[in-house]
Z-matrix of the N, CA and C atoms (Angstrom, degrees):
N
C 1 1.473
C 2 1.539 1 107.25
N 3 1.359 2 120.26 1 128.00
C 4 1.435 3 125.50 2 -175.07
C 5 1.530 4 107.22 3 -71.53
N 6 1.481 5 108.43 4 131.60
C 7 1.433 6 119.06 5 177.35
C 8 1.564 7 107.80 6 -98.55
N 9 1.367 8 120.60 7 119.55
C 10 1.395 9 125.03 8 -175.61
C 11 1.485 10 107.06 9 -126.54
N 12 1.354 11 120.59 10 135.68
C 13 1.414 12 123.40 11 -179.07
C 14 1.538 13 110.91 12 -135.02
N 15 1.227 14 121.64 13 153.06
C 16 1.479 15 127.40 14 173.53
C 17 1.424 16 110.95 15 -107.83
N 18 1.308 17 113.21 16 134.49
C 19 1.477 18 121.18 17 -173.47
C 20 1.571 19 112.31 18 -140.91
N 21 1.154 20 118.68 19 167.80
C 22 1.484 21 119.90 20 178.61
C 23 1.530 22 109.08 21 -80.61
N 24 1.202 23 119.72 22 154.61
C 25 1.511 24 129.96 23 -177.96
C 26 1.527 25 104.18 24 -57.71
N 27 1.238 26 120.74 25 141.13
C 28 1.538 27 130.16 26 171.77
C 29 1.488 28 109.26 27 -129.41
N 30 1.373 29 115.57 28 146.39
C 31 1.452 30 118.10 29 171.33
C 32 1.469 31 110.31 30 -50.23
N 33 1.317 32 123.59 31 145.12
C 34 1.283 33 126.65 32 -171.83
C 35 1.469 34 121.24 33 89.80
N 36 1.278 35 117.87 34 -7.25
C 37 1.536 36 118.72 35 177.60
C 38 1.497 37 114.60 36 -90.55
N 39 1.438 38 119.16 37 3.94
C 40 1.438 39 122.10 38 -171.21
C 41 1.609 40 109.36 39 -63.40
N 42 1.298 41 114.04 40 -49.40
C 43 1.526 42 117.84 41 -170.53
C 44 1.600 43 104.84 42 -63.34
N 45 1.260 44 115.99 43 -48.64
C 46 1.525 45 117.72 44 -175.99
C 47 1.562 46 109.81 45 -62.30
N 48 1.288 47 114.98 46 -38.01
C 49 1.518 48 118.04 47 -175.10
C 50 1.721 49 104.42 48 -73.65
N 51 1.302 50 114.49 49 -42.61
C 52 1.492 51 114.58 50 172.30
C 53 1.450 52 112.39 51 -54.88
N 54 1.270 53 123.90 52 -32.51
C 55 1.566 54 126.10 53 179.03
C 56 1.445 55 101.42 54 -74.43
N 57 1.277 56 130.76 55 -42.61
C 58 1.436 57 125.75 56 179.38
C 59 1.441 58 109.42 57 -60.60
N 60 1.429 59 120.90 58 -43.75
C 61 1.376 60 119.19 59 -179.67
C 62 1.504 61 115.22 60 -65.79
N 63 1.392 62 116.93 61 -31.52
C 64 1.484 63 114.23 62 173.36
C 65 1.505 64 112.94 63 -72.05
N 66 1.348 65 120.12 64 -32.87
C 67 1.456 66 124.04 65 -173.86
C 68 1.604 67 108.07 66 -78.42
N 69 1.297 68 119.78 67 -12.80
C 70 1.395 69 124.62 68 170.02
C 71 1.464 70 113.42 69 -110.32
N 72 1.304 71 120.74 70 15.16
C 73 1.438 72 123.55 71 -168.95
C 74 1.467 73 120.66 72 -85.35
N 75 1.427 74 115.50 73 8.20
C 76 1.561 75 118.46 74 -177.05
C 77 1.566 76 101.19 75 -119.96
N 78 1.398 77 107.48 76 70.06
C 79 1.471 78 117.77 77 175.60
C 80 1.561 79 108.59 78 59.61
N 81 1.335 80 119.48 79 40.32
C 82 1.460 81 122.22 80 -177.49
C 83 1.476 82 113.84 81 99.29
N 84 1.248 83 117.88 82 -30.59
C 85 1.458 84 128.86 83 176.25
C 86 1.612 85 113.22 84 -80.91
N 87 1.318 86 115.59 85 162.19
C 88 1.443 87 124.36 86 -175.87
C 89 1.656 88 109.18 87 -53.79
N 90 1.338 89 117.47 88 115.34
C 91 1.400 90 116.72 89 -178.00
C 92 1.526 91 110.93 90 -94.98
N 93 1.171 92 119.51 91 0.28
C 94 1.536 93 126.97 92 -167.49
C 95 1.562 94 106.50 93 -53.19
N 96 1.364 95 117.86 94 -49.67
C 97 1.497 96 117.40 95 -176.08
C 98 1.480 97 109.31 96 -56.22
N 99 1.323 98 122.86 97 -29.02
C 100 1.503 99 124.52 98 -170.47
C 101 1.533 100 108.95 99 -92.22
N 102 1.310 101 120.23 100 -15.89
C 103 1.528 102 118.94 101 -178.87
C 104 1.397 103 119.85 102 -128.77
N 105 1.261 104 108.98 103 34.85
C 106 1.602 105 124.04 104 -179.35
C 107 1.550 106 106.17 105 -57.90
N 108 1.367 107 117.43 106 -40.47
C 109 1.381 108 119.30 107 -171.50
C 110 1.557 109 114.30 108 -78.38
N 111 1.358 110 112.90 109 -20.56
C 112 1.559 111 122.33 110 170.46
C 113 1.328 112 113.06 111 -146.64
N 114 1.322 113 126.12 112 82.22
C 115 1.393 114 124.68 113 -174.92
C 116 1.510 115 119.30 114 -64.55
N 117 1.314 116 111.32 115 -12.73
C 118 1.578 117 115.11 116 177.63
C 119 1.515 118 113.57 117 -98.46
N 120 1.374 119 114.26 118 9.58
C 121 1.496 120 110.19 119 -170.56
C 122 1.438 121 112.55 120 -63.73
N 123 1.270 122 124.40 121 -46.07
C 124 1.384 123 131.70 122 175.87
C 125 1.585 124 115.73 123 -56.22
N 126 1.368 125 106.55 124 -52.60
C 127 1.533 126 111.70 125 -179.46
C 128 1.478 127 118.28 126 -56.72
N 129 1.336 128 114.89 127 -22.52
C 130 1.469 129 116.50 128 -178.52
C 131 1.453 130 109.76 129 -72.62
N 132 1.457 131 115.53 130 -19.05
C 133 1.550 132 112.81 131 172.99
C 134 1.473 133 112.83 132 -98.64
N 135 1.307 134 113.21 133 -41.84
C 136 1.543 135 117.84 134 -169.21
C 137 1.461 136 117.05 135 -95.56
N 138 1.404 137 120.89 136 -4.43
C 139 1.430 138 123.89 137 172.51
C 140 1.456 139 115.54 138 -125.77
N 141 1.219 140 118.16 139 -54.63
C 142 1.503 141 125.95 140 -176.69
C 143 1.468 142 116.84 141 -42.32
N 144 1.472 143 113.37 142 -58.82
C 145 1.480 144 113.86 143 176.80
C 146 1.478 145 120.75 144 -52.70
N 147 1.415 146 113.47 145 -37.94
C 148 1.449 147 120.07 146 -176.80
C 149 1.531 148 109.65 147 -67.35
N 150 1.303 149 122.59 148 -39.26
C 151 1.408 150 126.66 149 175.47
C 152 1.611 151 105.74 150 -64.72
N 153 1.157 152 119.42 151 -44.03
C 154 1.435 153 122.74 152 179.86
C 155 1.420 154 116.42 153 -57.87
N 156 1.498 155 111.93 154 -58.64
C 157 1.391 156 124.06 155 -167.16
C 158 1.527 157 115.66 156 -94.99
N 159 1.380 158 115.80 157 -26.91
C 160 1.581 159 119.21 158 -169.27
C 161 1.564 160 103.86 159 -136.70
N 162 1.440 161 120.67 160 55.47
C 163 1.527 162 117.25 161 -176.40
C 164 1.472 163 108.68 162 -70.63
N 165 1.395 164 123.84 163 -15.53
C 166 1.362 165 120.27 164 -174.42
C 167 1.666 166 108.62 165 -81.50
N 168 1.283 167 112.17 166 -13.17
C 169 1.532 168 115.03 167 174.43
C 170 1.523 169 113.24 168 -114.85
N 171 1.436 170 116.44 169 37.81
C 172 1.400 171 117.66 170 177.74
C 173 1.505 172 105.42 171 -122.01
N 174 1.321 173 117.62 172 128.45
C 175 1.475 174 126.51 173 -176.20
C 176 1.597 175 105.44 174 -122.79
N 177 1.366 176 113.00 175 139.89
C 178 1.313 177 122.27 176 -173.50
C 179 1.550 178 104.08 177 -116.29
N 180 1.353 179 118.87 178 138.89
C 181 1.388 180 125.03 179 169.95
C 182 1.521 181 115.35 180 -105.14
N 183 1.244 182 124.54 181 128.88
C 184 1.297 183 125.35 182 -167.60
C 185 1.514 184 117.67 183 -138.28
N 186 1.174 185 124.56 184 138.13
C 187 1.487 186 131.00 185 174.99
C 188 1.487 187 113.09 186 -129.50
N 189 1.422 188 117.24 187 -173.93
C 190 1.487 189 117.38 188 -168.84
C 191 1.526 190 106.21 189 -75.98
N 192 1.442 191 121.92 190 -7.39
C 193 1.386 192 120.57 191 175.61
C 194 1.581 193 109.63 192 -94.56
N 195 1.215 194 116.50 193 -5.63
C 196 1.489 195 119.34 194 172.18
C 197 1.589 196 105.37 195 121.09
N 198 1.486 197 115.21 196 -164.42
C 199 1.397 198 120.36 197 -174.12
C 200 1.538 199 109.15 198 -61.04
N 201 1.168 200 122.37 199 136.77
C 202 1.437 201 124.67 200 -176.78
C 203 1.595 202 112.30 201 -135.18
N 204 1.229 203 115.48 202 8.24
C 205 1.440 204 119.72 203 177.78
C 206 1.538 205 114.60 204 177.63
N 207 1.381 206 114.99 205 169.62
C 208 1.459 207 118.96 206 174.55
C 209 1.548 208 110.10 207 -154.29
N 210 1.188 209 121.96 208 164.04
C 211 1.402 210 130.47 209 169.36
C 212 1.486 211 106.86 210 -143.48
N 213 1.407 212 112.07 211 127.57
C 214 1.511 213 123.68 212 -169.79
C 215 1.407 214 110.47 213 -129.17
N 216 1.351 215 118.56 214 143.82
C 217 1.452 216 120.03 215 176.18
C 218 1.564 217 108.69 216 -145.16
N 219 1.461 218 109.06 217 162.04
C 220 1.419 219 112.44 218 172.20
C 221 1.586 220 105.08 219 -129.71
N 222 1.332 221 113.26 220 139.87
C 223 1.494 222 117.61 221 -173.15
C 224 1.588 223 111.03 222 -74.53
N 225 1.200 224 119.91 223 -39.25
C 226 1.493 225 127.72 224 -176.47
C 227 1.590 226 106.05 225 -121.67
N 228 1.207 227 120.38 226 95.95
C 229 1.478 228 118.98 227 -170.05
C 230 1.527 229 106.60 228 -66.59
N 231 1.225 230 126.17 229 -41.61
C 232 1.518 231 122.89 230 175.83
C 233 1.494 232 115.68 231 -60.34
N 234 1.327 233 116.78 232 -37.30
C 235 1.467 234 120.62 233 177.70
C 236 1.499 235 108.62 234 -67.62
N 237 1.378 236 114.08 235 -40.05
C 238 1.468 237 122.93 236 -178.35
C 239 1.619 238 107.87 237 -56.75
N 240 1.356 239 109.31 238 -51.47
C 241 1.545 240 117.44 239 -179.36
C 242 1.483 241 114.50 240 -58.87
N 243 1.352 242 109.68 241 -32.50
C 244 1.435 243 116.83 242 -173.26
C 245 1.576 244 107.39 243 -73.91
N 246 1.304 245 115.48 244 -37.07
C 247 1.495 246 120.25 245 179.95
C 248 1.561 247 105.34 246 -74.50
N 249 1.262 248 116.78 247 -40.68
C 250 1.518 249 120.96 248 -178.93
C 251 1.548 250 105.48 249 -59.26
N 252 1.278 251 122.55 250 -43.57
C 253 1.442 252 127.77 251 -168.38
C 254 1.700 253 102.89 252 -71.86
N 255 1.401 254 116.49 253 -44.41
C 256 1.539 255 119.65 254 -172.39
C 257 1.522 256 107.65 255 -86.64
N 258 1.299 257 125.04 256 -32.35
C 259 1.393 258 125.47 257 -165.50
C 260 1.391 259 116.92 258 -112.99
N 261 1.295 260 118.87 259 -24.45
C 262 1.492 261 127.22 260 -178.44
C 263 1.496 262 120.55 261 -109.59
N 264 1.280 263 116.07 262 -38.72
C 265 1.458 264 118.45 263 -169.81
C 266 1.580 265 111.11 264 -81.89
N 267 1.319 266 116.35 265 -30.87
C 268 1.436 267 117.87 266 174.81
C 269 1.455 268 118.19 267 -43.85
N 270 1.438 269 110.54 268 -52.38
C 271 1.452 270 120.31 269 -179.63
C 272 1.571 271 110.66 270 -66.99
N 273 1.322 272 120.44 271 -28.67
C 274 1.436 273 119.31 272 177.17
C 275 1.500 274 110.49 273 -67.71
N 276 1.244 275 114.97 274 -44.70
C 277 1.432 276 120.69 275 -179.23
C 278 1.454 277 112.36 276 -63.89
N 279 1.304 278 119.90 277 -32.37
C 280 1.393 279 126.98 278 -175.71
C 281 1.460 280 106.91 279 -73.70
N 282 1.361 281 116.04 280 -50.08
C 283 1.514 282 118.17 281 -179.05
C 284 1.541 283 121.87 282 -75.65
N 285 1.427 284 111.88 283 -20.46
C 286 1.428 285 117.74 284 -176.98
C 287 1.480 286 109.20 285 -131.54
N 288 1.326 287 110.95 286 101.69
C 289 1.534 288 110.93 287 -175.48
C 290 1.536 289 114.36 288 -67.76
N 291 1.312 290 115.86 289 158.20
C 292 1.432 291 125.05 290 178.99
C 293 1.614 292 106.29 291 -59.29
N 294 1.300 293 115.92 292 129.93
C 295 1.499 294 117.70 293 174.90
C 296 1.472 295 116.08 294 -65.25
N 297 1.313 296 117.02 295 149.57
C 298 1.521 297 120.75 296 -173.65
C 299 1.518 298 106.25 297 -116.96
N 300 1.326 299 114.93 298 -179.79
C 301 1.443 300 123.34 299 -177.85
C 302 1.598 301 116.50 300 70.70
N 303 1.176 302 120.21 301 -167.71
C 304 1.535 303 123.30 302 -172.38
C 305 1.436 304 109.13 303 -70.22
N 306 1.406 305 117.78 304 123.53
C 307 1.303 306 120.74 305 -172.64
C 308 1.558 307 112.13 306 -72.92
N 309 1.377 308 121.15 307 -11.54
C 310 1.338 309 125.14 308 173.45
C 311 1.564 310 115.56 309 -71.89
N 312 1.365 311 110.23 310 -19.20
C 313 1.494 312 116.32 311 -178.91
C 314 1.596 313 111.05 312 -101.14
N 315 1.423 314 118.88 313 5.92
C 316 1.475 315 117.82 314 177.78
C 317 1.517 316 108.99 315 -68.96
N 318 1.434 317 103.54 316 152.63
C 319 1.426 318 114.19 317 175.66
C 320 1.648 319 104.66 318 -84.21
N 321 1.400 320 114.36 319 177.42
C 322 1.509 321 119.99 320 -177.95
C 323 1.588 322 97.90 321 -62.84
N 324 1.294 323 124.41 322 -52.19
C 325 1.382 324 122.69 323 -176.69
C 326 1.418 325 116.06 324 -51.08
N 327 1.385 326 117.96 325 -45.48
C 328 1.455 327 121.68 326 179.38
C 329 1.525 328 111.39 327 -65.80
N 330 1.413 329 116.25 328 -31.26
C 331 1.455 330 112.98 329 174.66
C 332 1.534 331 115.41 330 -69.66
N 333 1.336 332 117.97 331 -28.75
C 334 1.371 333 123.33 332 174.36
C 335 1.590 334 111.76 333 -71.07
N 336 1.375 335 117.81 334 -39.89
C 337 1.418 336 116.83 335 175.24
C 338 1.444 337 107.64 336 -62.42
N 339 1.423 338 125.81 337 -39.05
C 340 1.464 339 126.17 338 179.35
C 341 1.567 340 107.79 339 -53.11
N 342 1.324 341 112.63 340 -43.90
C 343 1.563 342 114.46 341 -175.73
C 344 1.655 343 107.27 342 -73.15
N 345 1.285 344 116.89 343 -24.86
C 346 1.600 345 113.35 344 169.97
C 347 1.562 346 109.04 345 -52.99
N 348 1.426 347 113.22 346 -44.78
C 349 1.386 348 120.05 347 -171.61
C 350 1.581 349 111.66 348 -84.31
N 351 1.357 350 119.25 349 -28.63
C 352 1.378 351 121.17 350 -175.47
C 353 1.545 352 106.45 351 -130.40
N 354 1.353 353 122.32 352 72.05
C 355 1.512 354 121.12 353 -176.02
C 356 1.455 355 108.58 354 -74.02
N 357 1.312 356 111.71 355 159.77
C 358 1.534 357 125.30 356 172.94
C 359 1.377 358 110.07 357 -111.23
N 360 1.337 359 114.25 358 112.31
C 361 1.461 360 116.71 359 -178.57
C 362 1.705 361 107.98 360 -106.14
N 363 1.200 362 104.93 361 101.63
C 364 1.477 363 112.21 362 -170.77
C 365 1.649 364 111.04 363 -106.74
N 366 1.322 365 117.44 364 137.19
C 367 1.419 366 122.71 365 177.20
C 368 1.564 367 109.51 366 -142.29
N 369 1.253 368 120.69 367 141.95
C 370 1.414 369 117.14 368 -178.16
C 371 1.482 370 113.34 369 -80.19
N 372 1.383 371 113.31 370 163.19
C 373 1.472 372 117.05 371 164.47
C 374 1.384 373 114.58 372 -112.70
N 375 1.371 374 122.52 373 149.99
C 376 1.438 375 126.19 374 -8.33
C 377 1.560 376 115.07 375 -67.77
N 378 1.242 377 116.27 376 118.83
C 379 1.517 378 123.25 377 -174.40
C 380 1.505 379 110.07 378 -47.81
N 381 1.352 380 114.35 379 -48.42
C 382 1.507 381 116.82 380 -170.94
C 383 1.492 382 115.43 381 -64.63
N 384 1.378 383 111.80 382 -9.26
C 385 1.491 384 116.48 383 178.71
C 386 1.608 385 112.25 384 -90.62
N 387 1.389 386 114.20 385 -21.65
C 388 1.365 387 125.86 386 -175.94
C 389 1.464 388 122.20 387 -136.99
N 390 1.364 389 113.83 388 45.66
C 391 1.589 390 117.97 389 -172.03
C 392 1.404 391 117.05 390 -67.11
N 393 1.416 392 120.10 391 -28.92
C 394 1.399 393 115.96 392 175.47
C 395 1.417 394 116.11 393 -93.88
N 396 1.458 395 115.73 394 158.21
C 397 1.510 396 118.15 395 179.40
C 398 1.616 397 105.95 396 -133.26
N 399 1.235 398 111.91 397 169.23
C 400 1.549 399 121.77 398 -179.56
C 401 1.371 400 107.02 399 -156.89
N 402 1.388 401 110.50 400 163.93
C 403 1.460 402 120.43 401 169.46
C 404 1.497 403 108.90 402 -161.80
N 405 1.232 404 120.56 403 161.77
C 406 1.410 405 134.74 404 -165.89
C 407 1.501 406 114.43 405 -146.85
N 408 1.385 407 117.56 406 137.98
C 409 1.440 408 121.45 407 -179.30
C 410 1.693 409 102.75 408 -143.42
N 411 1.244 410 111.16 409 125.54
C 412 1.597 411 119.94 410 -179.88
C 413 1.477 412 107.10 411 -122.28
N 414 1.298 413 116.67 412 136.36
C 415 1.516 414 117.28 413 167.62
C 416 1.422 415 110.96 414 -68.81
N 417 1.376 416 120.86 415 157.13
C 418 1.405 417 126.05 416 -162.96
C 419 1.535 418 104.11 417 -70.12
N 420 1.299 419 121.42 418 -31.08
C 421 1.535 420 117.96 419 176.33
C 422 1.469 421 117.77 420 -57.23
N 423 1.219 422 117.79 421 -17.32
C 424 1.481 423 127.05 422 -171.93
C 425 1.614 424 114.98 423 -99.46
N 426 1.380 425 113.14 424 -15.32
C 427 1.437 426 123.09 425 -170.25
C 428 1.521 427 109.14 426 -71.82
N 429 1.353 428 117.27 427 150.86
C 430 1.398 429 119.37 428 168.62
C 431 1.427 430 111.87 429 87.31
N 432 1.367 431 122.70 430 7.39
C 433 1.501 432 127.51 431 -177.26
C 434 1.565 433 115.20 432 -111.07
N 435 1.321 434 114.98 433 -1.56
C 436 1.386 435 121.76 434 -174.34
C 437 1.448 436 121.34 435 79.27
N 438 1.345 437 110.39 436 9.77
C 439 1.532 438 119.63 437 -177.25
C 440 1.561 439 110.21 438 -71.61
N 441 1.368 440 117.24 439 -38.23
C 442 1.450 441 123.26 440 179.44
C 443 1.493 442 110.13 441 -62.04
N 444 1.316 443 112.33 442 -42.82
C 445 1.470 444 115.93 443 176.98
C 446 1.542 445 116.06 444 -62.95
N 447 1.410 446 110.37 445 -44.77
C 448 1.534 447 113.76 446 179.35
C 449 1.710 448 106.21 447 -62.42
N 450 1.220 449 115.39 448 -37.13
C 451 1.420 450 115.25 449 -173.41
C 452 1.624 451 109.45 450 -68.07
N 453 1.416 452 110.28 451 -45.21
C 454 1.535 453 113.34 452 179.73
C 455 1.380 454 110.47 453 -65.55
N 456 1.282 455 121.82 454 -36.95
C 457 1.502 456 125.39 455 -179.94
C 458 1.554 457 109.45 456 -63.23
N 459 1.435 458 112.45 457 -41.32
C 460 1.408 459 115.43 458 176.34
C 461 1.473 460 118.45 459 -55.85
N 462 1.431 461 106.83 460 -46.95
C 463 1.544 462 115.46 461 -177.40
C 464 1.696 463 105.36 462 -69.61
N 465 1.165 464 122.99 463 -42.06
C 466 1.395 465 127.20 464 176.17
C 467 1.534 466 113.17 465 -51.25
N 468 1.266 467 116.79 466 -44.55
C 469 1.476 468 126.71 467 179.05
C 470 1.512 469 105.72 468 -63.44
N 471 1.368 470 114.02 469 -56.71
C 472 1.458 471 118.67 470 178.86
C 473 1.609 472 115.08 471 -49.12
N 474 1.277 473 108.82 472 -47.81
C 475 1.450 474 116.03 473 -178.62
C 476 1.606 475 111.20 474 -61.09
N 477 1.323 476 112.30 475 -50.35
C 478 1.415 477 120.51 476 178.31
C 479 1.575 478 111.69 477 -57.48
N 480 1.344 479 120.36 478 -42.72
C 481 1.324 480 124.81 479 -179.36
C 482 1.503 481 108.85 480 -66.87
N 483 1.400 482 121.49 481 -31.86
C 484 1.394 483 119.40 482 177.88
C 485 1.511 484 114.34 483 -77.98
N 486 1.448 485 115.50 484 -8.85
C 487 1.333 486 118.41 485 177.56
C 488 1.483 487 117.57 486 110.63
N 489 1.371 488 121.49 487 11.49
C 490 1.451 489 124.85 488 -179.41
C 491 1.581 490 105.65 489 -74.53
N 492 1.282 491 117.96 490 140.19
C 493 1.414 492 123.72 491 176.36
C 494 1.677 493 112.69 492 -84.09
N 495 1.305 494 112.31 493 -20.24
C 496 1.436 495 118.03 494 -176.32
C 497 1.376 496 117.38 495 -176.19
N 498 1.436 497 123.37 496 167.85
C 499 1.367 498 121.03 497 -175.54
C 500 1.498 499 109.53 498 -139.31
N 501 1.289 500 120.62 499 145.75
C 502 1.405 501 124.20 500 172.99
C 503 1.521 502 114.29 501 -121.58
N 504 1.367 503 117.87 502 167.10
C 505 1.418 504 125.59 503 175.65
C 506 1.425 505 116.13 504 -150.14
N 507 1.204 506 122.35 505 155.46
C 508 1.497 507 125.53 506 170.18
C 509 1.538 508 116.23 507 -113.14
N 510 1.175 509 120.36 508 144.28
C 511 1.369 510 128.97 509 175.10
C 512 1.363 511 117.66 510 -140.10
N 513 1.365 512 123.98 511 158.07
C 514 1.332 513 127.97 512 178.16
C 515 1.511 514 117.16 513 -58.65
N 516 1.231 515 127.81 514 132.64
C 517 1.474 516 131.21 515 -175.29
C 518 1.563 517 109.68 516 -60.54
N 519 1.299 518 113.24 517 -19.10
C 520 1.513 519 117.05 518 -177.87
C 521 1.539 520 111.85 519 -100.96
N 522 1.274 521 119.32 520 -3.97
C 523 1.452 522 116.65 521 -172.47
C 524 1.556 523 106.66 522 -96.69
N 525 1.367 524 112.81 523 89.38
C 526 1.353 525 122.10 524 -175.49
C 527 1.623 526 110.42 525 -69.45
N 528 1.300 527 114.32 526 -34.96
C 529 1.497 528 119.43 527 179.19
C 530 1.597 529 105.64 528 -61.28
N 531 1.237 530 122.13 529 -47.29
C 532 1.410 531 117.40 530 -176.61
C 533 1.503 532 118.88 531 -70.28
N 534 1.371 533 108.00 532 -29.08
C 535 1.640 534 118.55 533 173.69
C 536 1.471 535 106.32 534 -60.42
N 537 1.412 536 120.27 535 -49.45
C 538 1.353 537 122.99 536 178.40
C 539 1.515 538 119.82 537 -58.97
N 540 1.333 539 111.95 538 -38.90
C 541 1.421 540 120.95 539 173.76
C 542 1.361 541 115.40 540 -63.51
N 543 1.320 542 125.57 541 -49.15
C 544 1.409 543 132.32 542 179.32
C 545 1.662 544 110.81 543 -65.18
N 546 1.188 545 112.45 544 -42.26
C 547 1.464 546 119.53 545 172.58
C 548 1.482 547 116.87 546 -54.94
N 549 1.377 548 110.23 547 -44.84
C 550 1.452 549 115.24 548 174.03
C 551 1.592 550 118.07 549 -68.12
N 552 1.294 551 113.74 550 -20.05
C 553 1.461 552 121.36 551 175.96
C 554 1.542 553 110.14 552 -83.19
N 555 1.497 554 116.31 553 -8.48
C 556 1.426 555 114.29 554 -174.11
C 557 1.441 556 119.39 555 106.09
N 558 1.226 557 118.33 556 -2.19
C 559 1.436 558 123.01 557 179.71
C 560 1.487 559 107.86 558 -76.85
N 561 1.269 560 121.62 559 149.53
C 562 1.508 561 126.15 560 -174.38
C 563 1.587 562 101.29 561 -126.58
N 564 1.364 563 118.02 562 148.14
C 565 1.413 564 123.78 563 175.26
C 566 1.384 565 108.52 564 -71.46
N 567 1.388 566 120.76 565 135.84
C 568 1.487 567 133.92 566 -174.03
C 569 1.550 568 106.94 567 -108.91
N 570 1.267 569 113.85 568 -49.45
C 571 1.504 570 121.12 569 -177.03
C 572 1.505 571 116.53 570 -161.59
N 573 1.347 572 118.35 571 159.10
C 574 1.497 573 118.71 572 172.30
C 575 1.418 574 110.88 573 -130.45
N 576 1.399 575 117.39 574 145.11
C 577 1.443 576 120.08 575 176.20
C 578 1.568 577 106.01 576 -128.58
N 579 1.413 578 116.26 577 105.20
C 580 1.544 579 116.65 578 -178.65
C 581 1.530 580 106.75 579 89.26
N 582 1.358 581 108.94 580 171.33
C 583 1.483 582 114.10 581 176.79
C 584 1.597 583 111.98 582 -141.61
N 585 1.331 584 115.79 583 -4.42
C 586 1.445 585 116.27 584 175.72
C 587 1.552 586 110.70 585 -99.77
N 588 1.320 587 119.31 586 -159.35
C 589 1.402 588 125.06 587 179.98
C 590 1.462 589 116.34 588 -52.90
N 591 1.225 590 115.15 589 -33.17
C 592 1.558 591 127.99 590 -174.49
C 593 1.583 592 106.21 591 -82.40
N 594 1.302 593 116.71 592 -16.53
C 595 1.593 594 116.35 593 -175.52
C 596 1.522 595 110.37 594 -85.18
N 597 1.244 596 112.43 595 169.31
C 598 1.605 597 117.21 596 -179.54
C 599 1.542 598 104.14 597 -151.17
N 600 1.382 599 110.81 598 156.81
C 601 1.338 600 125.82 599 -179.29
C 602 1.517 601 109.74 600 -116.97
N 603 1.182 602 121.59 601 137.41
C 604 1.512 603 124.44 602 174.54
C 605 1.557 604 107.89 603 -109.56
N 606 1.332 605 111.57 604 131.50
C 607 1.533 606 118.11 605 178.57
C 608 1.399 607 106.70 606 -125.84
N 609 1.405 608 116.69 607 157.30
C 610 1.460 609 117.92 608 179.14
C 611 1.450 610 113.29 609 -151.73
N 612 1.296 611 115.75 610 157.59
C 613 1.489 612 123.90 611 177.53
C 614 1.493 613 109.29 612 -134.43
N 615 1.464 614 113.63 613 134.04
C 616 1.448 615 114.26 614 176.16
C 617 1.549 616 112.16 615 -111.23
N 618 1.360 617 114.92 616 146.61
C 619 1.439 618 117.66 617 -176.27
C 620 1.507 619 109.42 618 -87.51
N 621 1.332 620 117.01 619 152.79
C 622 1.415 621 120.75 620 178.38
C 623 1.518 622 114.88 621 77.82
């Protein structure tokens, strides 16, 4: 029987967490075929800044094969984005030039590089009701065991204890599995932007 445990982030987890980000990088499915030229492309956006700026809200899922998931949160989304813009993104833009040519021909990696240079900083309204945000990625071998629920509930408890009034998250508009997962946890749909693979759904939950 596989032994899996949840723990707090530790220095040295970044490489393994970046790998999880890539392996779940196709709308929750395995993104490795699309990111072979730069396996860390997604992790530089969706993992690294959280380890750097919000380590108290970073959980790691681990089994005997290694790190197999994470759940990450930011207490104040706008403050987090401000630090990302000032302290994190300049290095990305320096190290990874803006892709050229016809954008319709860009690879997935080039599309990510575009977002390094043109980030989208979204937060729902009314902001004061949902200032925190979180996201989670689990490898396929860990799903369906209640581990994601435990990790989300742990983060929600930590955020509430810190004084957050509510939390939001974004997911792909085509990720029906994730939508059902969050709805079962009590998240409600707040808004939608688009309906295809480029679209997103914002869901939120308020404390109290």
